[in-house]
TITOR-208151 format. One record per residue (C-alpha): residue in one letter; x, z, y; residue number from 1. Coordinates in nm, 3 decimals. Example, Ala and Ser with C-alpha at 12.3 -4.5 7.8 and 13.67 -1.06 7.14 Angstrom:
2
REC   resn        c1        c3        c2   resi
REC      A     1.230     0.780    -0.450      1
REC      S     1.367     0.714    -0.106      2
REM end
This chain:
168
REC   resn        c1        c3        c2   resi
REC      M     0.000     0.000     0.000      1
REC      I     0.279     0.091     0.244      2
REC      K     0.458    -0.232     0.160      3
REC      L     0.141    -0.430     0.237      4
REC      M     0.096    -0.251     0.571      5
REC      R     0.460    -0.310     0.665      6
REC      R     0.425    -0.680     0.578      7
REC      A     0.106    -0.703     0.787      8
REC      G     0.288    -0.535     1.077      9
REC      V     0.572    -0.786     1.056     10
REC      V     0.323    -1.074     1.053     11
REC      L     0.142    -0.933     1.359     12
REC      V     0.469    -0.888     1.550     13
REC      A     0.579    -1.242     1.459     14
REC      A     0.243    -1.379     1.573     15
REC      A     0.266    -1.192     1.904     16
REC      V     0.615    -1.327     1.965     17
REC      A     0.501    -1.680     1.878     18
REC      V     0.209    -1.656     2.119     19
REC      G     0.439    -1.523     2.393     20
REC      V     0.690    -1.802     2.340     21
REC      A     0.416    -2.064     2.330     22
REC      A     0.279    -1.936     2.662     23
REC      V     0.610    -1.974     2.847     24
REC      P     0.600    -2.356     2.885     25
REC      A     0.243    -2.343     3.016     26
REC      S     0.349    -2.108     3.296     27
REC      A     0.600    -2.368     3.411     28
REC      H     0.320    -2.593     3.535     29
REC      V     0.076    -2.592     3.823     30
REC      V    -0.273    -2.554     3.673     31
REC      T    -0.630    -2.523     3.797     32
REC      T    -0.839    -2.218     3.722     33
REC      P    -1.117    -2.266     3.632     34
REC      N    -1.068    -2.621     3.510     35
REC      T    -1.419    -2.723     3.403     36
REC      A    -1.675    -2.814     3.670     37
REC      D    -2.029    -2.774     3.543     38
REC      T    -2.187    -2.804     3.887     39
REC      M    -2.152    -3.065     4.162     40
REC      F    -2.040    -2.798     4.411     41
REC      F    -1.726    -2.654     4.257     42
REC      H    -1.446    -2.416     4.347     43
REC      T    -1.112    -2.397     4.170     44
REC      A    -0.765    -2.267     4.248     45
REC      F    -0.423    -2.416     4.193     46
REC      R    -0.209    -2.152     4.023     47
REC      V     0.161    -2.158     4.113     48
REC      G     0.367    -1.905     3.920     49
REC      H     0.727    -2.011     3.975     50
REC      G     0.958    -2.178     4.222     51
REC      C     1.180    -2.482     4.177     52
REC      A     1.470    -2.383     3.950     53
REC      G     1.468    -2.035     4.105     54
REC      S     1.411    -2.143     4.465     55
REC      P     1.104    -2.003     4.651     56
REC      T     0.802    -2.229     4.711     57
REC      T     0.742    -2.334     5.074     58
REC      A     0.461    -2.590     5.035     59
REC      V     0.198    -2.697     4.783     60
REC      R     0.057    -3.047     4.845     61
REC      V    -0.250    -3.152     4.646     62
REC      Q    -0.378    -3.510     4.638     63
REC      I    -0.758    -3.535     4.633     64
REC      P    -0.902    -3.786     4.384     65
REC      E    -1.180    -4.038     4.447     66
REC      G    -1.525    -3.896     4.384     67
REC      V    -1.440    -3.564     4.550     68
REC      H    -1.588    -3.489     4.895     69
REC      L    -1.658    -3.204     5.138     70
REC      V    -1.318    -3.057     5.055     71
REC      T    -1.273    -2.701     5.183     72
REC      P    -0.936    -2.535     5.131     73
REC      D    -0.916    -2.156     5.119     74
REC      P    -0.686    -1.988     5.371     75
REC      V    -0.392    -1.801     5.218     76
REC      P    -0.225    -1.526     5.426     77
REC      G     0.119    -1.639     5.544     78
REC      W     0.040    -2.006     5.481     79
REC      T    -0.092    -2.282     5.711     80
REC      V    -0.345    -2.530     5.574     81
REC      Q    -0.284    -2.897     5.659     82
REC      V    -0.537    -3.170     5.582     83
REC      T    -0.468    -3.544     5.564     84
REC      R    -0.762    -3.779     5.619     85
REC      E    -0.816    -4.147     5.549     86
REC      Y    -1.043    -4.324     5.794     87
REC      G    -1.241    -4.622     5.675     88
REC      S    -1.567    -4.798     5.737     89
REC      G    -1.866    -4.569     5.735     90
REC      V    -1.668    -4.245     5.706     91
REC      G    -1.715    -4.056     6.033     92
REC      F    -1.466    -3.772     5.995     93
REC      G    -1.257    -3.946     5.731     94
REC      R    -1.214    -3.867     5.363     95
REC      I    -0.968    -3.588     5.289     96
REC      T    -0.693    -3.734     5.071     97
REC      E    -0.448    -3.442     5.068     98
REC      V    -0.454    -3.068     5.127     99
REC      A    -0.128    -2.881     5.184    100
REC      W    -0.052    -2.513     5.212    101
REC      V     0.275    -2.473     5.402    102
REC      G     0.459    -2.150     5.472    103
REC      G     0.521    -1.850     5.259    104
REC      P     0.767    -1.853     5.105    105
REC      L     0.643    -1.765     4.757    106
REC      P     0.932    -1.605     4.567    107
REC      D     1.024    -1.751     4.229    108
REC      H     0.815    -1.593     3.949    109
REC      D     0.552    -1.459     4.191    110
REC      V     0.202    -1.600     4.138    111
REC      Q    -0.021    -1.742     4.412    112
REC      L    -0.362    -1.908     4.392    113
REC      Y    -0.445    -2.185     4.640    114
REC      G    -0.824    -2.224     4.639    115
REC      L    -1.021    -2.542     4.696    116
REC      G    -1.395    -2.600     4.713    117
REC      F    -1.546    -2.948     4.692    118
REC      L    -1.844    -3.166     4.604    119
REC      I    -1.822    -3.393     4.300    120
REC      D    -2.023    -3.711     4.344    121
REC      R    -2.200    -3.909     4.073    122
REC      T    -1.927    -4.176     4.066    123
REC      A    -1.648    -3.927     3.990    124
REC      P    -1.461    -3.977     3.662    125
REC      E    -1.484    -3.738     3.366    126
REC      V    -1.139    -3.599     3.446    127
REC      L    -1.040    -3.534     3.807    128
REC      W    -0.661    -3.546     3.837    129
REC      F    -0.499    -3.365     4.131    130
REC      P    -0.135    -3.479     4.155    131
REC      T     0.053    -3.193     4.320    132
REC      V     0.395    -3.165     4.484    133
REC      Q     0.551    -2.822     4.504    134
REC      E     0.817    -2.807     4.775    135
REC      C     1.077    -2.531     4.769    136
REC      E     1.358    -2.404     4.993    137
REC      V     1.586    -2.606     4.764    138
REC      G     1.431    -2.900     4.582    139
REC      E     1.078    -2.977     4.472    140
REC      S     0.869    -3.013     4.157    141
REC      D     0.639    -3.313     4.129    142
REC      W     0.338    -3.231     3.910    143
REC      V     0.205    -3.587     3.934    144
REC      Q     0.212    -3.743     3.588    145
REC      I    -0.129    -3.840     3.453    146
REC      P    -0.133    -3.865     3.073    147
REC      P    -0.373    -4.097     2.886    148
REC      G    -0.601    -3.799     2.825    149
REC      I    -0.622    -3.422     2.846    150
REC      E    -0.512    -3.392     2.482    151
REC      E    -0.172    -3.537     2.582    152
REC      W    -0.133    -3.311     2.890    153
REC      H     0.147    -3.105     2.733    154
REC      S     0.326    -3.419     2.613    155
REC      V     0.439    -3.525     2.962    156
REC      P     0.711    -3.329     3.146    157
REC      N     0.535    -3.294     3.483    158
REC      P     0.158    -3.319     3.426    159
REC      A    -0.085    -3.319     3.717    160
REC      P    -0.341    -3.039     3.733    161
REC      Y    -0.693    -3.145     3.640    162
REC      V    -1.059    -3.049     3.644    163
REC      I    -1.296    -3.166     3.370    164
REC      N    -1.612    -3.301     3.533    165
REC      T    -1.920    -3.201     3.336    166
REC      A    -2.137    -3.180     3.651    167
REC      W    -2.305    -3.516     3.597    168
REM end
């Protein structure tokens, strides 16, 4: 009986270590939380939990995909929000194409959430990709690669954050 309990303990410890090791690569990305939009008015946050090779983060720039409107970035203390608009025919105030939070800095290994509310229109794709550039005091990390599908997200070195659109 003691031998069985010891073996079970070893298996549990090994499983915990495996889960911890498996979680490390995921923390090296910029991700959205939550990442499934089940309503047309949606709010998510871009989670940044590291710098660029140890250098503190000084800007997070998020590209806004087609099909996303009424973009409202959340203020973050110590950071300035910058919005880039594209003006075209029939768009009075322009469509927001990029939101940037500039400032900080966010020390390496500290976690910050950069919130974003928006409206998903009926023409939006099933997966909304948000290519993101993380600028640091030294260097930058480009989280801009869009894999063929969500299943392959971990197969690319610098995947873009995404939101699954189940609103429509």
